PDB file of N, CA, C and O in Angstrom:
ATOM      1  N   UNK A   1       0.808  -1.267   0.076  1.00  0.00           N
ATOM      2  CA  UNK A   1       0.094  -0.030  -0.030  1.00  0.00           C
ATOM      3  C   UNK A   1       0.887   1.230   0.064  1.00  0.00           C
ATOM      4  O   UNK A   1       1.772   1.392   0.904  1.00  0.00           O
ATOM      5  N   UNK A   2       0.516   2.176  -0.888  1.00  0.00           N
ATOM      6  CA  UNK A   2       1.263   3.429  -1.002  1.00  0.00           C
ATOM      7  C   UNK A   2       0.894   4.441   0.188  1.00  0.00           C
ATOM      8  O   UNK A   2      -0.272   4.796   0.358  1.00  0.00           O
ATOM      9  N   UNK A   3       1.872   4.857   0.946  1.00  0.00           N
ATOM     10  CA  UNK A   3       1.605   5.861   1.846  1.00  0.00           C
ATOM     11  C   UNK A   3       1.635   7.356   1.362  1.00  0.00           C
ATOM     12  O   UNK A   3       2.698   7.782   0.912  1.00  0.00           O
ATOM     13  N   UNK A   4       0.605   8.129   1.421  1.00  0.00           N
ATOM     14  CA  UNK A   4       0.642   9.469   0.986  1.00  0.00           C
ATOM     15  C   UNK A   4       0.505  10.505   2.083  1.00  0.00           C
ATOM     16  O   UNK A   4      -0.410  10.392   2.898  1.00  0.00           O
ATOM     17  N   UNK A   5       1.273  11.401   2.141  1.00  0.00           N
ATOM     18  CA  UNK A   5       1.270  12.406   3.384  1.00  0.00           C
ATOM     19  C   UNK A   5       0.068  13.437   3.093  1.00  0.00           C
ATOM     20  O   UNK A   5      -0.324  13.695   1.955  1.00  0.00           O
ATOM     21  N   UNK A   6      -0.425  13.950   4.184  1.00  0.00           N
ATOM     22  CA  UNK A   6      -1.561  14.847   4.039  1.00  0.00           C
ATOM     23  C   UNK A   6      -1.357  16.005   3.216  1.00  0.00           C
ATOM     24  O   UNK A   6      -2.292  16.424   2.533  1.00  0.00           O
ATOM     25  N   UNK A   7      -0.257  16.556   3.206  1.00  0.00           N
ATOM     26  CA  UNK A   7       0.026  17.723   2.356  1.00  0.00           C
ATOM     27  C   UNK A   7      -0.028  17.393   0.812  1.00  0.00           C
ATOM     28  O   UNK A   7      -0.458  18.173  -0.038  1.00  0.00           O
ATOM     29  N   UNK A   8       0.435  16.214   0.584  1.00  0.00           N
ATOM     30  CA  UNK A   8       0.395  15.592  -0.740  1.00  0.00           C
ATOM     31  C   UNK A   8      -1.193  15.570  -1.256  1.00  0.00           C
ATOM     32  O   UNK A   8      -1.578  16.035  -2.329  1.00  0.00           O
ATOM     33  N   UNK A   9      -1.906  15.018  -0.392  1.00  0.00           N
ATOM     34  CA  UNK A   9      -3.292  14.802  -0.603  1.00  0.00           C
ATOM     35  C   UNK A   9      -4.015  16.183  -0.791  1.00  0.00           C
ATOM     36  O   UNK A   9      -4.853  16.280  -1.687  1.00  0.00           O
ATOM     37  N   UNK A  10      -3.740  17.207  -0.020  1.00  0.00           N
ATOM     38  CA  UNK A  10      -4.248  18.593  -0.195  1.00  0.00           C
ATOM     39  C   UNK A  10      -3.883  19.048  -1.567  1.00  0.00           C
ATOM     40  O   UNK A  10      -4.714  19.546  -2.327  1.00  0.00           O
ATOM     41  N   UNK A  11      -2.608  18.868  -1.878  1.00  0.00           N
ATOM     42  CA  UNK A  11      -2.045  19.404  -3.264  1.00  0.00           C
ATOM     43  C   UNK A  11      -2.885  18.798  -4.389  1.00  0.00           C
ATOM     44  O   UNK A  11      -3.313  19.495  -5.309  1.00  0.00           O
ATOM     45  N   UNK A  12      -3.116  17.452  -4.293  1.00  0.00           N
ATOM     46  CA  UNK A  12      -3.881  16.776  -5.376  1.00  0.00           C
ATOM     47  C   UNK A  12      -5.291  17.304  -5.292  1.00  0.00           C
ATOM     48  O   UNK A  12      -5.772  17.732  -6.341  1.00  0.00           O
ATOM     49  N   UNK A  13      -5.922  17.332  -4.349  1.00  0.00           N
ATOM     50  CA  UNK A  13      -7.433  17.724  -4.236  1.00  0.00           C
ATOM     51  C   UNK A  13      -7.524  19.287  -4.745  1.00  0.00           C
ATOM     52  O   UNK A  13      -8.455  19.618  -5.479  1.00  0.00           O
ATOM     53  N   UNK A  14      -6.569  20.191  -4.350  1.00  0.00           N
ATOM     54  CA  UNK A  14      -6.651  21.456  -4.755  1.00  0.00           C
ATOM     55  C   UNK A  14      -6.301  21.702  -6.391  1.00  0.00           C
ATOM     56  O   UNK A  14      -6.650  22.706  -7.013  1.00  0.00           O
ATOM     57  N   UNK A  15      -5.649  20.740  -6.869  1.00  0.00           N
ATOM     58  CA  UNK A  15      -5.447  20.806  -8.407  1.00  0.00           C
ATOM     59  C   UNK A  15      -6.604  20.262  -9.161  1.00  0.00           C
ATOM     60  O   UNK A  15      -6.888  20.645 -10.296  1.00  0.00           O
ATOM     61  N   UNK A  16      -7.243  19.389  -8.525  1.00  0.00           N
ATOM     62  CA  UNK A  16      -8.470  18.522  -9.298  1.00  0.00           C
ATOM     63  C   UNK A  16      -9.785  19.160  -9.146  1.00  0.00           C
ATOM     64  O   UNK A  16     -10.551  19.285 -10.101  1.00  0.00           O
ATOM     65  N   UNK A  17     -10.082  19.607  -7.837  1.00  0.00           N
ATOM     66  CA  UNK A  17     -11.419  20.123  -7.455  1.00  0.00           C
ATOM     67  C   UNK A  17     -11.223  21.546  -7.022  1.00  0.00           C
ATOM     68  O   UNK A  17     -10.856  21.704  -5.858  1.00  0.00           O
ATOM     69  N   UNK A  18     -11.382  22.471  -7.673  1.00  0.00           N
ATOM     70  CA  UNK A  18     -11.109  23.789  -7.290  1.00  0.00           C
ATOM     71  C   UNK A  18     -12.233  24.937  -7.289  1.00  0.00           C
ATOM     72  O   UNK A  18     -12.446  25.759  -6.397  1.00  0.00           O
ATOM     73  N   UNK A  19     -12.949  24.769  -8.612  1.00  0.00           N
ATOM     74  CA  UNK A  19     -14.066  25.754  -8.677  1.00  0.00           C
ATOM     75  C   UNK A  19     -15.120  25.112  -9.417  1.00  0.00           C
ATOM     76  O   UNK A  19     -14.962  24.471 -10.456  1.00  0.00           O
ATOM     77  N   UNK A  20     -16.295  25.340  -8.768  1.00  0.00           N
ATOM     78  CA  UNK A  20     -17.557  24.818  -9.376  1.00  0.00           C
ATOM     79  C   UNK A  20     -18.411  25.907  -9.489  1.00  0.00           C
ATOM     80  O   UNK A  20     -18.353  26.704  -8.553  1.00  0.00           O
ATOM     81  N   UNK A  21     -19.272  26.177 -10.486  1.00  0.00           N
ATOM     82  CA  UNK A  21     -20.200  27.188 -10.618  1.00  0.00           C
ATOM     83  C   UNK A  21     -21.319  26.901 -11.604  1.00  0.00           C
ATOM     84  O   UNK A  21     -21.214  25.944 -12.372  1.00  0.00           O
ATOM     85  N   UNK A  22     -22.396  27.695 -11.613  1.00  0.00           N
ATOM     86  CA  UNK A  22     -23.567  27.765 -12.692  1.00  0.00           C
ATOM     87  C   UNK A  22     -23.983  29.156 -12.740  1.00  0.00           C
ATOM     88  O   UNK A  22     -23.230  30.047 -12.349  1.00  0.00           O
ATOM     89  N   UNK A  23     -25.127  29.382 -13.194  1.00  0.00           N
ATOM     90  CA  UNK A  23     -25.492  30.755 -13.426  1.00  0.00           C
ATOM     91  C   UNK A  23     -26.023  31.417 -12.189  1.00  0.00           C
ATOM     92  O   UNK A  23     -26.307  32.614 -12.222  1.00  0.00           O
ATOM     93  N   UNK A  24     -26.171  30.718 -11.122  1.00  0.00           N
ATOM     94  CA  UNK A  24     -26.786  31.290  -9.825  1.00  0.00           C
ATOM     95  C   UNK A  24     -25.771  31.407  -8.718  1.00  0.00           C
ATOM     96  O   UNK A  24     -25.890  32.300  -7.879  1.00  0.00           O
ATOM     97  N   UNK A  25     -24.742  30.513  -8.678  1.00  0.00           N
ATOM     98  CA  UNK A  25     -23.722  30.698  -7.728  1.00  0.00           C
ATOM     99  C   UNK A  25     -22.412  30.050  -8.103  1.00  0.00           C
ATOM    100  O   UNK A  25     -22.344  29.294  -9.072  1.00  0.00           O
ATOM    101  N   UNK A  26     -21.348  30.344  -7.331  1.00  0.00           N
ATOM    102  CA  UNK A  26     -20.023  29.832  -7.625  1.00  0.00           C
ATOM    103  C   UNK A  26     -19.327  29.389  -6.353  1.00  0.00           C
ATOM    104  O   UNK A  26     -19.560  30.064  -5.350  1.00  0.00           O
ATOM    105  N   UNK A  27     -18.563  28.424  -6.255  1.00  0.00           N
ATOM    106  CA  UNK A  27     -17.757  28.026  -5.135  1.00  0.00           C
ATOM    107  C   UNK A  27     -16.313  27.927  -5.533  1.00  0.00           C
ATOM    108  O   UNK A  27     -15.962  27.283  -6.522  1.00  0.00           O
ATOM    109  N   UNK A  28     -15.481  28.572  -4.752  1.00  0.00           N
ATOM    110  CA  UNK A  28     -14.002  28.273  -4.868  1.00  0.00           C
ATOM    111  C   UNK A  28     -13.622  27.457  -3.609  1.00  0.00           C
ATOM    112  O   UNK A  28     -13.767  27.923  -2.480  1.00  0.00           O
ATOM    113  N   UNK A  29     -13.146  26.261  -3.839  1.00  0.00           N
ATOM    114  CA  UNK A  29     -12.947  25.210  -2.968  1.00  0.00           C
ATOM    115  C   UNK A  29     -11.586  25.027  -2.525  1.00  0.00           C
ATOM    116  O   UNK A  29     -10.843  24.633  -3.424  1.00  0.00           O
ATOM    117  N   UNK A  30     -11.026  25.206  -1.363  1.00  0.00           N
ATOM    118  CA  UNK A  30      -9.896  25.009  -0.789  1.00  0.00           C
ATOM    119  C   UNK A  30      -9.919  23.777   0.106  1.00  0.00           C
ATOM    120  O   UNK A  30     -10.704  23.799   1.054  1.00  0.00           O
ATOM    121  N   UNK A  31      -9.133  22.677  -0.084  1.00  0.00           N
ATOM    122  CA  UNK A  31      -9.109  21.569   0.665  1.00  0.00           C
ATOM    123  C   UNK A  31      -7.850  21.582   1.687  1.00  0.00           C
ATOM    124  O   UNK A  31      -6.706  21.826   1.302  1.00  0.00           O
ATOM    125  N   UNK A  32      -8.160  21.318   2.916  1.00  0.00           N
ATOM    126  CA  UNK A  32      -7.103  21.121   3.887  1.00  0.00           C
ATOM    127  C   UNK A  32      -7.265  20.028   4.868  1.00  0.00           C
ATOM    128  O   UNK A  32      -8.371  19.724   5.314  1.00  0.00           O
ATOM    129  N   UNK A  33      -6.181  19.443   5.203  1.00  0.00           N
ATOM    130  CA  UNK A  33      -6.228  18.174   5.940  1.00  0.00           C
ATOM    131  C   UNK A  33      -5.380  18.436   7.279  1.00  0.00           C
ATOM    132  O   UNK A  33      -4.197  18.755   7.163  1.00  0.00           O
ATOM    133  N   UNK A  34      -5.870  18.327   8.338  1.00  0.00           N
ATOM    134  CA  UNK A  34      -5.089  18.502   9.620  1.00  0.00           C
ATOM    135  C   UNK A  34      -5.142  17.145  10.457  1.00  0.00           C
ATOM    136  O   UNK A  34      -5.948  17.072  11.384  1.00  0.00           O
ATOM    137  N   UNK A  35      -4.395  16.181  10.189  1.00  0.00           N
ATOM    138  CA  UNK A  35      -4.532  14.868  10.909  1.00  0.00           C
ATOM    139  C   UNK A  35      -4.275  15.068  12.587  1.00  0.00           C
ATOM    140  O   UNK A  35      -4.789  14.289  13.389  1.00  0.00           O
ATOM    141  N   UNK A  36      -3.588  15.980  12.930  1.00  0.00           N
ATOM    142  CA  UNK A  36      -3.446  16.259  14.385  1.00  0.00           C
ATOM    143  C   UNK A  36      -3.903  17.665  14.714  1.00  0.00           C
ATOM    144  O   UNK A  36      -3.125  18.483  15.205  1.00  0.00           O
ATOM    145  N   UNK A  37      -5.093  17.926  14.459  1.00  0.00           N
ATOM    146  CA  UNK A  37      -5.644  19.207  14.659  1.00  0.00           C
ATOM    147  C   UNK A  37      -5.422  19.727  16.077  1.00  0.00           C
ATOM    148  O   UNK A  37      -5.652  18.901  16.960  1.00  0.00           O
ATOM    149  N   UNK A  38      -5.055  20.828  16.428  1.00  0.00           N
ATOM    150  CA  UNK A  38      -4.909  21.390  17.822  1.00  0.00           C
ATOM    151  C   UNK A  38      -5.891  22.372  18.007  1.00  0.00           C
ATOM    152  O   UNK A  38      -6.413  22.982  17.074  1.00  0.00           O
ATOM    153  N   UNK A  39      -6.186  22.559  19.351  1.00  0.00           N
ATOM    154  CA  UNK A  39      -7.142  23.620  19.803  1.00  0.00           C
ATOM    155  C   UNK A  39      -6.740  24.757  19.154  1.00  0.00           C
ATOM    156  O   UNK A  39      -5.543  24.994  18.986  1.00  0.00           O
ATOM    157  N   UNK A  40      -7.768  25.623  18.698  1.00  0.00           N
ATOM    158  CA  UNK A  40      -7.498  26.946  18.072  1.00  0.00           C
ATOM    159  C   UNK A  40      -8.162  28.021  18.823  1.00  0.00           C
ATOM    160  O   UNK A  40      -8.988  27.662  19.662  1.00  0.00           O
ATOM    161  N   UNK A  41      -7.930  29.365  18.656  1.00  0.00           N
ATOM    162  CA  UNK A  41      -8.380  30.387  19.348  1.00  0.00           C
ATOM    163  C   UNK A  41      -9.745  30.643  18.628  1.00  0.00           C
ATOM    164  O   UNK A  41     -10.063  30.191  17.528  1.00  0.00           O
ATOM    165  N   UNK A  42     -10.460  31.407  19.399  1.00  0.00           N
ATOM    166  CA  UNK A  42     -11.845  31.939  18.710  1.00  0.00           C
ATOM    167  C   UNK A  42     -11.571  32.839  17.562  1.00  0.00           C
ATOM    168  O   UNK A  42     -10.778  33.773  17.685  1.00  0.00           O
ATOM    169  N   UNK A  43     -12.180  32.602  16.476  1.00  0.00           N
ATOM    170  CA  UNK A  43     -11.995  33.331  15.244  1.00  0.00           C
ATOM    171  C   UNK A  43     -13.334  33.248  14.278  1.00  0.00           C
ATOM    172  O   UNK A  43     -14.273  32.488  14.515  1.00  0.00           O
ATOM    173  N   UNK A  44     -13.279  34.043  13.285  1.00  0.00           N
ATOM    174  CA  UNK A  44     -14.416  33.984  12.329  1.00  0.00           C
ATOM    175  C   UNK A  44     -13.691  34.028  11.055  1.00  0.00           C
ATOM    176  O   UNK A  44     -12.514  34.357  10.903  1.00  0.00           O
ATOM    177  N   UNK A  45     -14.648  33.607  10.031  1.00  0.00           N
ATOM    178  CA  UNK A  45     -14.253  33.749   8.628  1.00  0.00           C
ATOM    179  C   UNK A  45     -15.225  34.550   7.734  1.00  0.00           C
ATOM    180  O   UNK A  45     -16.344  34.841   8.155  1.00  0.00           O
ATOM    181  N   UNK A  46     -14.820  34.894   6.549  1.00  0.00           N
ATOM    182  CA  UNK A  46     -15.912  35.407   5.498  1.00  0.00           C
ATOM    183  C   UNK A  46     -16.387  34.402   4.686  1.00  0.00           C
ATOM    184  O   UNK A  46     -17.013  34.702   3.670  1.00  0.00           O
ATOM    185  N   UNK A  47     -16.161  33.128   5.017  1.00  0.00           N
ATOM    186  CA  UNK A  47     -16.525  31.999   4.011  1.00  0.00           C
ATOM    187  C   UNK A  47     -17.128  30.951   4.812  1.00  0.00           C
ATOM    188  O   UNK A  47     -17.001  30.982   6.036  1.00  0.00           O
ATOM    189  N   UNK A  48     -17.825  29.950   4.185  1.00  0.00           N
ATOM    190  CA  UNK A  48     -18.173  28.730   4.835  1.00  0.00           C
ATOM    191  C   UNK A  48     -17.092  27.797   5.115  1.00  0.00           C
ATOM    192  O   UNK A  48     -16.349  27.508   4.177  1.00  0.00           O
ATOM    193  N   UNK A  49     -16.883  27.263   6.301  1.00  0.00           N
ATOM    194  CA  UNK A  49     -15.960  26.328   6.461  1.00  0.00           C
ATOM    195  C   UNK A  49     -16.638  24.928   6.780  1.00  0.00           C
ATOM    196  O   UNK A  49     -17.391  24.799   7.745  1.00  0.00           O
ATOM    197  N   UNK A  50     -16.359  23.992   6.002  1.00  0.00           N
ATOM    198  CA  UNK A  50     -16.969  22.580   6.170  1.00  0.00           C
ATOM    199  C   UNK A  50     -15.924  21.674   6.796  1.00  0.00           C
ATOM    200  O   UNK A  50     -14.838  21.539   6.234  1.00  0.00           O
ATOM    201  N   UNK A  51     -16.183  21.086   7.865  1.00  0.00           N
ATOM    202  CA  UNK A  51     -15.215  20.076   8.558  1.00  0.00           C
ATOM    203  C   UNK A  51     -15.881  18.687   8.703  1.00  0.00           C
ATOM    204  O   UNK A  51     -17.084  18.527   8.909  1.00  0.00           O
ATOM    205  N   UNK A  52     -15.050  17.790   8.585  1.00  0.00           N
ATOM    206  CA  UNK A  52     -15.421  16.396   8.758  1.00  0.00           C
ATOM    207  C   UNK A  52     -14.423  15.714   9.628  1.00  0.00           C
ATOM    208  O   UNK A  52     -13.246  15.650   9.272  1.00  0.00           O
ATOM    209  N   UNK A  53     -14.833  15.207  10.740  1.00  0.00           N
ATOM    210  CA  UNK A  53     -14.043  14.591  11.729  1.00  0.00           C
ATOM    211  C   UNK A  53     -13.748  13.076  11.268  1.00  0.00           C
ATOM    212  O   UNK A  53     -14.672  12.282  11.095  1.00  0.00           O
ATOM    213  N   UNK A  54     -12.372  12.725  11.077  1.00  0.00           N
ATOM    214  CA  UNK A  54     -12.115  11.344  10.599  1.00  0.00           C
ATOM    215  C   UNK A  54     -11.818  10.538  11.845  1.00  0.00           C
ATOM    216  O   UNK A  54     -12.209   9.372  11.899  1.00  0.00           O
ATOM    217  N   UNK A  55     -11.122  11.106  12.895  1.00  0.00           N
ATOM    218  CA  UNK A  55     -10.877  10.331  14.051  1.00  0.00           C
ATOM    219  C   UNK A  55     -10.714  11.416  15.260  1.00  0.00           C
ATOM    220  O   UNK A  55     -10.597  12.615  15.006  1.00  0.00           O
ATOM    221  N   UNK A  56     -10.713  10.944  16.498  1.00  0.00           N
ATOM    222  CA  UNK A  56     -10.411  11.752  17.745  1.00  0.00           C
ATOM    223  C   UNK A  56     -11.812  12.311  18.262  1.00  0.00           C
ATOM    224  O   UNK A  56     -12.907  11.900  17.878  1.00  0.00           O
ATOM    225  N   UNK A  57     -11.613  13.209  19.096  1.00  0.00           N
ATOM    226  CA  UNK A  57     -12.790  13.739  19.683  1.00  0.00           C
ATOM    227  C   UNK A  57     -12.445  15.314  20.218  1.00  0.00           C
ATOM    228  O   UNK A  57     -11.300  15.662  20.502  1.00  0.00           O
ATOM    229  N   UNK A  58     -13.372  16.013  20.289  1.00  0.00           N
ATOM    230  CA  UNK A  58     -13.181  17.569  20.565  1.00  0.00           C
ATOM    231  C   UNK A  58     -14.511  18.278  20.836  1.00  0.00           C
ATOM    232  O   UNK A  58     -15.546  17.633  21.006  1.00  0.00           O
ATOM    233  N   UNK A  59     -14.472  19.463  20.871  1.00  0.00           N
ATOM    234  CA  UNK A  59     -15.745  20.289  20.953  1.00  0.00           C
ATOM    235  C   UNK A  59     -15.651  21.510  19.895  1.00  0.00           C
ATOM    236  O   UNK A  59     -14.614  22.126  19.648  1.00  0.00           O
ATOM    237  N   UNK A  60     -16.734  21.715  19.398  1.00  0.00           N
ATOM    238  CA  UNK A  60     -16.915  22.806  18.569  1.00  0.00           C
ATOM    239  C   UNK A  60     -17.720  23.747  19.245  1.00  0.00           C
ATOM    240  O   UNK A  60     -18.817  23.392  19.675  1.00  0.00           O
ATOM    241  N   UNK A  61     -17.249  25.091  19.417  1.00  0.00           N
ATOM    242  CA  UNK A  61     -17.908  26.180  20.152  1.00  0.00           C
ATOM    243  C   UNK A  61     -18.383  27.345  19.309  1.00  0.00           C
ATOM    244  O   UNK A  61     -17.517  27.945  18.671  1.00  0.00           O
ATOM    245  N   UNK A  62     -19.515  27.706  19.228  1.00  0.00           N
ATOM    246  CA  UNK A  62     -20.004  28.757  18.359  1.00  0.00           C
ATOM    247  C   UNK A  62     -21.028  29.491  19.001  1.00  0.00           C
ATOM    248  O   UNK A  62     -22.060  28.897  19.313  1.00  0.00           O
ATOM    249  N   UNK A  63     -20.881  30.827  19.269  1.00  0.00           N
ATOM    250  CA  UNK A  63     -22.062  31.597  19.890  1.00  0.00           C
ATOM    251  C   UNK A  63     -22.264  31.086  21.322  1.00  0.00           C
ATOM    252  O   UNK A  63     -23.392  31.077  21.817  1.00  0.00           O
ATOM    253  N   UNK A  64     -21.107  30.630  22.041  1.00  0.00           N
ATOM    254  CA  UNK A  64     -21.222  30.337  23.431  1.00  0.00           C
ATOM    255  C   UNK A  64     -22.128  28.944  23.607  1.00  0.00           C
ATOM    256  O   UNK A  64     -22.667  28.580  24.652  1.00  0.00           O
ATOM    257  N   UNK A  65     -22.155  28.305  22.402  1.00  0.00           N
ATOM    258  CA  UNK A  65     -22.844  26.927  22.467  1.00  0.00           C
ATOM    259  C   UNK A  65     -21.727  25.867  22.078  1.00  0.00           C
ATOM    260  O   UNK A  65     -20.995  25.964  21.093  1.00  0.00           O
ATOM    261  N   UNK A  66     -21.715  24.894  22.962  1.00  0.00           N
ATOM    262  CA  UNK A  66     -20.762  23.705  22.729  1.00  0.00           C
ATOM    263  C   UNK A  66     -21.384  22.485  22.082  1.00  0.00           C
ATOM    264  O   UNK A  66     -22.469  22.077  22.497  1.00  0.00           O
ATOM    265  N   UNK A  67     -20.722  21.853  21.038  1.00  0.00           N
ATOM    266  CA  UNK A  67     -21.151  20.648  20.261  1.00  0.00           C
ATOM    267  C   UNK A  67     -19.981  19.712  20.405  1.00  0.00           C
ATOM    268  O   UNK A  67     -18.830  20.101  20.210  1.00  0.00           O
ATOM    269  N   UNK A  68     -20.312  18.329  20.787  1.00  0.00           N
ATOM    270  CA  UNK A  68     -19.404  17.311  20.742  1.00  0.00           C
ATOM    271  C   UNK A  68     -18.927  16.974  19.370  1.00  0.00           C
ATOM    272  O   UNK A  68     -19.655  16.943  18.378  1.00  0.00           O
ATOM    273  N   UNK A  69     -17.651  16.725  19.390  1.00  0.00           N
ATOM    274  CA  UNK A  69     -17.100  16.229  18.002  1.00  0.00           C
ATOM    275  C   UNK A  69     -16.456  14.747  18.171  1.00  0.00           C
ATOM    276  O   UNK A  69     -15.617  14.450  19.022  1.00  0.00           O
ATOM    277  N   UNK A  70     -16.925  14.006  17.345  1.00  0.00           N
ATOM    278  CA  UNK A  70     -16.415  12.522  17.269  1.00  0.00           C
ATOM    279  C   UNK A  70     -16.152  12.139  15.809  1.00  0.00           C
ATOM    280  O   UNK A  70     -16.496  12.871  14.880  1.00  0.00           O
ATOM    281  N   UNK A  71     -15.559  11.020  15.647  1.00  0.00           N
ATOM    282  CA  UNK A  71     -15.273  10.477  14.488  1.00  0.00           C
ATOM    283  C   UNK A  71     -16.712  10.296  13.597  1.00  0.00           C
ATOM    284  O   UNK A  71     -17.639   9.634  14.062  1.00  0.00           O
ATOM    285  N   UNK A  72     -16.790  10.888  12.401  1.00  0.00           N
ATOM    286  CA  UNK A  72     -17.912  10.660  11.650  1.00  0.00           C
ATOM    287  C   UNK A  72     -18.812  12.005  11.798  1.00  0.00           C
ATOM    288  O   UNK A  72     -19.832  12.067  11.112  1.00  0.00           O
ATOM    289  N   UNK A  73     -18.499  13.030  12.618  1.00  0.00           N
ATOM    290  CA  UNK A  73     -19.184  14.298  12.693  1.00  0.00           C
ATOM    291  C   UNK A  73     -18.788  15.235  11.547  1.00  0.00           C
ATOM    292  O   UNK A  73     -17.609  15.464  11.276  1.00  0.00           O
ATOM    293  N   UNK A  74     -19.864  15.785  10.862  1.00  0.00           N
ATOM    294  CA  UNK A  74     -19.785  16.823   9.943  1.00  0.00           C
ATOM    295  C   UNK A  74     -20.566  18.077  10.356  1.00  0.00           C
ATOM    296  O   UNK A  74     -21.689  18.090  10.860  1.00  0.00           O
ATOM    297  N   UNK A  75     -19.730  19.208  10.039  1.00  0.00           N
ATOM    298  CA  UNK A  75     -20.266  20.551  10.465  1.00  0.00           C
ATOM    299  C   UNK A  75     -19.956  21.594   9.696  1.00  0.00           C
ATOM    300  O   UNK A  75     -18.941  21.501   9.006  1.00  0.00           O
ATOM    301  N   UNK A  76     -20.673  22.682   9.649  1.00  0.00           N
ATOM    302  CA  UNK A  76     -20.341  23.890   8.692  1.00  0.00           C
ATOM    303  C   UNK A  76     -20.404  25.066   9.724  1.00  0.00           C
ATOM    304  O   UNK A  76     -21.368  25.310  10.450  1.00  0.00           O
ATOM    305  N   UNK A  77     -19.229  25.752   9.675  1.00  0.00           N
ATOM    306  CA  UNK A  77     -19.129  27.080  10.203  1.00  0.00           C
ATOM    307  C   UNK A  77     -19.660  28.095   9.329  1.00  0.00           C
ATOM    308  O   UNK A  77     -19.147  28.263   8.222  1.00  0.00           O
ATOM    309  N   UNK A  78     -20.678  28.817   9.733  1.00  0.00           N
ATOM    310  CA  UNK A  78     -21.213  29.982   8.879  1.00  0.00           C
ATOM    311  C   UNK A  78     -20.314  31.313   8.889  1.00  0.00           C
ATOM    312  O   UNK A  78     -19.702  31.698   9.885  1.00  0.00           O
ATOM    313  N   UNK A  79     -20.318  31.865   7.831  1.00  0.00           N
ATOM    314  CA  UNK A  79     -19.570  33.203   7.715  1.00  0.00           C
ATOM    315  C   UNK A  79     -19.937  34.246   8.888  1.00  0.00           C
ATOM    316  O   UNK A  79     -21.105  34.446   9.224  1.00  0.00           O
ATOM    317  N   UNK A  80     -18.886  34.861   9.454  1.00  0.00           N
ATOM    318  CA  UNK A  80     -19.172  35.828  10.409  1.00  0.00           C
ATOM    319  C   UNK A  80     -19.479  35.451  11.806  1.00  0.00           C
ATOM    320  O   UNK A  80     -19.680  36.289  12.684  1.00  0.00           O
ATOM    321  N   UNK A  81     -19.513  34.123  12.000  1.00  0.00           N
ATOM    322  CA  UNK A  81     -19.768  33.535  13.362  1.00  0.00           C
ATOM    323  C   UNK A  81     -18.445  33.249  14.104  1.00  0.00           C
ATOM    324  O   UNK A  81     -17.596  32.539  13.566  1.00  0.00           O
ATOM    325  N   UNK A  82     -18.276  33.715  15.168  1.00  0.00           N
ATOM    326  CA  UNK A  82     -17.102  33.359  16.034  1.00  0.00           C
ATOM    327  C   UNK A  82     -17.134  31.818  16.496  1.00  0.00           C
ATOM    328  O   UNK A  82     -18.120  31.282  17.001  1.00  0.00           O
ATOM    329  N   UNK A  83     -16.090  31.285  16.284  1.00  0.00           N
ATOM    330  CA  UNK A  83     -16.073  29.711  16.730  1.00  0.00           C
ATOM    331  C   UNK A  83     -14.702  29.318  16.953  1.00  0.00           C
ATOM    332  O   UNK A  83     -13.738  29.951  16.522  1.00  0.00           O
ATOM    333  N   UNK A  84     -14.635  28.251  17.640  1.00  0.00           N
ATOM    334  CA  UNK A  84     -13.376  27.560  17.682  1.00  0.00           C
ATOM    335  C   UNK A  84     -13.409  26.014  17.944  1.00  0.00           C
ATOM    336  O   UNK A  84     -14.467  25.472  18.264  1.00  0.00           O
ATOM    337  N   UNK A  85     -12.353  25.377  17.818  1.00  0.00           N
ATOM    338  CA  UNK A  85     -12.408  23.835  18.110  1.00  0.00           C
ATOM    339  C   UNK A  85     -11.292  23.569  19.172  1.00  0.00           C
ATOM    340  O   UNK A  85     -10.132  23.963  19.056  1.00  0.00           O
ATOM    341  N   UNK A  86     -11.815  22.818  20.270  1.00  0.00           N
ATOM    342  CA  UNK A  86     -10.968  22.387  21.240  1.00  0.00           C
ATOM    343  C   UNK A  86     -10.837  20.738  21.177  1.00  0.00           C
ATOM    344  O   UNK A  86     -11.742  19.908  21.257  1.00  0.00           O
ATOM    345  N   UNK A  87      -9.487  20.547  21.017  1.00  0.00           N
ATOM    346  CA  UNK A  87      -9.062  19.135  20.904  1.00  0.00           C
ATOM    347  C   UNK A  87      -9.125  18.382  22.168  1.00  0.00           C
ATOM    348  O   UNK A  87      -8.657  18.959  23.150  1.00  0.00           O
ATOM    349  N   UNK A  88      -9.630  17.163  22.337  1.00  0.00           N
ATOM    350  CA  UNK A  88      -9.686  16.392  23.454  1.00  0.00           C
ATOM    351  C   UNK A  88      -8.546  15.374  23.305  1.00  0.00           C
ATOM    352  O   UNK A  88      -8.775  14.443  22.533  1.00  0.00           O
ATOM    353  N   UNK A  89      -7.399  15.402  23.898  1.00  0.00           N
ATOM    354  CA  UNK A  89      -6.354  14.439  23.788  1.00  0.00           C
ATOM    355  C   UNK A  89      -6.736  12.950  24.245  1.00  0.00           C
ATOM    356  O   UNK A  89      -7.479  12.721  25.200  1.00  0.00           O
ATOM    357  N   UNK A  90      -6.199  12.071  23.530  1.00  0.00           N
ATOM    358  CA  UNK A  90      -6.654  10.720  23.651  1.00  0.00           C
ATOM    359  C   UNK A  90      -5.739  10.061  24.645  1.00  0.00           C
ATOM    360  O   UNK A  90      -5.901   8.878  24.945  1.00  0.00           O
TER     361      UNK A  90
END
C-alpha cells in the first residue's frame, strides 16, 4: 500500500477540484487536511468552513454553545460567526 502524506493529498485535491459554478452561484473550494488538529483560538471567517472529523474527539464552540465532535461528525461554520475547536487528547 502506498503511503501518501496529508500535504500531498491537499495538493492533489486542490489541483483537481477547485471551482464549481453555474448561473446562480459559484464556489471556490480549498481543501485542507489536519491529521493532528490542535485547539485553536476563537475566530471567524468570511466564508463557509466545512469540517469532517475522521478520528479523535473534541468540542466545537459557536456563539457560546458547545457541540461534541467525534469520528464521523460533519459540521459547517457559517461566515461571520465566532467559533473554535477544542481538541480532547486521547
